[in-house]
C-alpha positions as a LaTeX table, in Angstrom:
\begin{tabular}{lrrr}
\hline
Residue & $x$ (\AA) & $y$ (\AA) & $z$ (\AA) \\
\hline
Met1 & $-10.48$ & 11.59 & 5.93 \\
Ser2 & $-7.85$ & 9.83 & 7.65 \\
Ile3 & $-7.97$ & 8.76 & 11.59 \\
Tyr4 & $-4.66$ & 7.76 & 13.25 \\
Ile5 & $-6.28$ & 6.47 & 16.43 \\
Ser6 & $-2.61$ & 4.60 & 17.28 \\
Asn7 & $-1.57$ & 8.19 & 17.70 \\
Leu8 & $-3.88$ & 8.61 & 20.89 \\
Ser9 & $-3.19$ & 7.42 & 24.53 \\
Ser10 & $-6.11$ & 5.29 & 24.95 \\
Val11 & $-8.94$ & 4.84 & 23.66 \\
Ser12 & $-12.49$ & 4.95 & 25.34 \\
Pro13 & $-14.98$ & 1.99 & 24.76 \\
Ser14 & $-17.72$ & 4.44 & 23.60 \\
Phe15 & $-15.28$ & 5.80 & 21.36 \\
Ala16 & $-14.02$ & 2.26 & 19.97 \\
Cys17 & $-18.30$ & 1.79 & 19.38 \\
Phe18 & $-18.23$ & 5.14 & 17.71 \\
Val19 & $-15.26$ & 4.10 & 15.07 \\
Ala20 & $-16.85$ & 0.46 & 14.57 \\
Ser21 & $-20.59$ & 2.19 & 13.83 \\
Glu22 & $-19.32$ & 5.59 & 12.05 \\
Leu23 & $-15.86$ & 5.04 & 10.15 \\
Pro24 & $-15.17$ & 3.21 & 6.77 \\
Leu25 & $-12.58$ & 0.46 & 7.35 \\
Gln26 & $-10.21$ & 2.67 & 4.70 \\
Thr27 & $-9.69$ & 5.16 & 7.23 \\
Leu28 & $-8.11$ & 3.16 & 9.66 \\
Thr29 & $-4.82$ & 0.87 & 10.05 \\
Lys30 & $-4.62$ & $-2.78$ & 12.02 \\
Lys31 & $-3.34$ & $-1.27$ & 14.92 \\
Asp32 & $-6.28$ & 1.65 & 14.97 \\
Ile33 & $-8.86$ & $-1.83$ & 15.15 \\
Ala34 & $-6.67$ & $-3.68$ & 17.30 \\
Lys35 & $-6.70$ & $-0.54$ & 19.69 \\
Cys36 & $-10.39$ & $-0.45$ & 19.75 \\
Leu37 & $-10.92$ & $-3.89$ & 20.25 \\
Lys38 & $-8.64$ & $-3.66$ & 23.61 \\
Ala39 & $-10.76$ & $-0.84$ & 24.38 \\
Leu40 & $-14.22$ & $-2.81$ & 24.98 \\
Gly41 & $-12.15$ & $-5.83$ & 26.52 \\
Val42 & $-10.89$ & $-8.37$ & 23.71 \\
Lys43 & $-7.80$ & $-9.68$ & 25.60 \\
Asn44 & $-7.65$ & $-12.64$ & 22.90 \\
Pro45 & $-4.52$ & $-12.69$ & 21.33 \\
Glu46 & $-5.65$ & $-14.90$ & 18.49 \\
Ile47 & $-8.63$ & $-12.27$ & 17.87 \\
Leu48 & $-6.23$ & $-9.29$ & 17.84 \\
Ser49 & $-3.28$ & $-10.70$ & 16.17 \\
Leu50 & $-5.76$ & $-11.86$ & 13.25 \\
Lys51 & $-3.52$ & $-11.38$ & 9.66 \\
Trp52 & $-6.42$ & $-9.56$ & 7.73 \\
Lys53 & $-7.46$ & $-6.38$ & 8.82 \\
Lys54 & $-11.12$ & $-7.27$ & 7.61 \\
Glu55 & $-11.15$ & $-10.28$ & 10.28 \\
Leu56 & $-10.12$ & $-7.52$ & 12.29 \\
Trp57 & $-12.81$ & $-5.00$ & 11.51 \\
Ile58 & $-15.64$ & $-7.67$ & 11.33 \\
Gln59 & $-14.53$ & $-9.06$ & 14.76 \\
Leu60 & $-14.90$ & $-4.96$ & 16.37 \\
Gln61 & $-18.23$ & $-4.88$ & 14.67 \\
Ile62 & $-19.13$ & $-7.88$ & 16.31 \\
Val63 & $-17.85$ & $-6.75$ & 19.79 \\
Ala64 & $-19.12$ & $-3.34$ & 19.33 \\
Phe65 & $-22.82$ & $-3.64$ & 18.15 \\
Ser66 & $-22.86$ & $-6.55$ & 21.03 \\
Thr67 & $-21.39$ & $-4.13$ & 23.43 \\
Met68 & $-23.95$ & $-1.16$ & 22.71 \\
Arg69 & $-26.78$ & $-3.61$ & 23.16 \\
Val70 & $-26.34$ & $-4.06$ & 26.50 \\
\hline
\end{tabular}
């Protein structure tokens, strides 16, 4: 399965949370993950420009799960 979030014009916060909780890392690109982080309100360029996809993924999961628990 492959999903191309970068082709979407916008990503909602709820969809970003879905991505973080349901989709495997292998199906996403760094741009997909960054777009989801932005949808969740992350604006810090240091986070959005992390070098490794796994680092971005961890940040997405942290932000998404903290958002879902609020």
